[in-house]
N, C-alpha and C positions, 0 to 999 in steps of 0.2 A: 506809460512810457511811449514816446514817439520815436519811430524809426524811419529814416529815409535812407535809401541806397541808390546811388547813381554810379554808373561806370562811364568813363570818358575815354574815347580813343580817337586817334587820327583817322580821317576819312579814308585814306588809302592804306591803312595798316590794320591788321587783325590784332596786333599787340595791345593789350590793355595798358593805358597810360596811368589812370588813377581810378580808384573806387573810393567812395566816401560814405560813411554812415554818420548820422546825427541821432543822438538819443539824449534823454534827460534823466538826471538822477538828482533827487533832492534840490530841484530848481537850478541845477548846473547843466548847461548845454555841453554835451561831450561830443566833440568832433573826432572821428576816427578815420582819417584818410589812409589809403593804402596805395602802394605802387610809387609812381613818380609825380611829384608836385612840380611841374615844369610849365614853361610858357604855353604849351598847347592845351593845358587843362585848367589854368588858373581862372579863366573867365567863368567856367562852369562851377568851379568851387566858390567863387564870389557870388554867383547867382543862387547858390544853395544856402550860403551862410548869412548873407546880408538881410534877407527877410526875417530870419530868426533874431538878428540883432535889433532890427527896426521894431519888431513886435515886443521886445523885452523892455521893461522899465529901466533896469540896471543890469545889462547882460553879464553873466558870469560864465565864462567859456573855458573848457578844458580841451586841449588838443593833445591827443595820444598819437605819438609818432611811431608806435611799435611796428607798424606794417608799411612804413614809408622807406623805400630804399634809395631815393634820390630826391633832392630838391635843388632848384636853381634860384637865381636872384629874382626871377619873376614870382616864384612861389613865396620867397621871403618877403617880397614887396606886398604881396596880397595879404600875408599874415600880419605885416606891419599896418596895413590899411584896416584890417579887421580890429586890431588892437586900438588904433586911433578912434575908430567909430564907437567901439565899446567904451573907451575911456571918456568920450564926450558925454556918455549917458551914465557916468559914474560906474562903469562896469570894470571887470578885471579879466585877464587872460592868464591861464596857467598851462604848463606843458609837462608832459611825462614821456619817458622812453625816447629821449632825444639821442639819435645816433651820433657818432663822431663826425661824420660828414656834415650833418645839419648843424651840430654844435660849432664846428669850424666856420661855417658860413655865417652863423649868428655872431660869433666873436669877431670875424673879419669885418662884418658890417657895422660893428659897434652897437648892436642891438641887444647885447647880452643882458642888460638890466630892464629891458622892455617886457619880457615874459617872466612870470613867476614860475620857478621850477619846483617840482615835487617828485618824491621818490616813487609814488604809486598812486593809483586812482583814489583809494580810500583817503590818503593824506591830502590829495588835491581837492576832493569834494569837501572835506572838512575845512581845509584852509580857505577855499573860495566861498564858503558859505557865510563868512563873516563880513 
């Protein structure tokens, strides 16, 4: 199991903007961001996840939004970019624990069909494994 943990914060603030873990389960990369996925943290998130996508033959990624309390359009754009890069390599992206705020953002952006939704991690790992 591989674990990565990074915390991102604004230079002039002590408030944590986002923390993210990446782990693998049955060949599925599980991204577990926490906090806020907003403009000030998306470049770091991109730097963390893109090498994982590039290294995979056909990346299968699960994003667990359980600990995300806010996401803006920059965060959504980054996730759409991740999805595009993964799909170019015949990969798939699944999501779990999507809050109402993130769901509304996805629906308003008309990206609702871009991400595969699952009820829990076990179902997602099983579904993304095929």
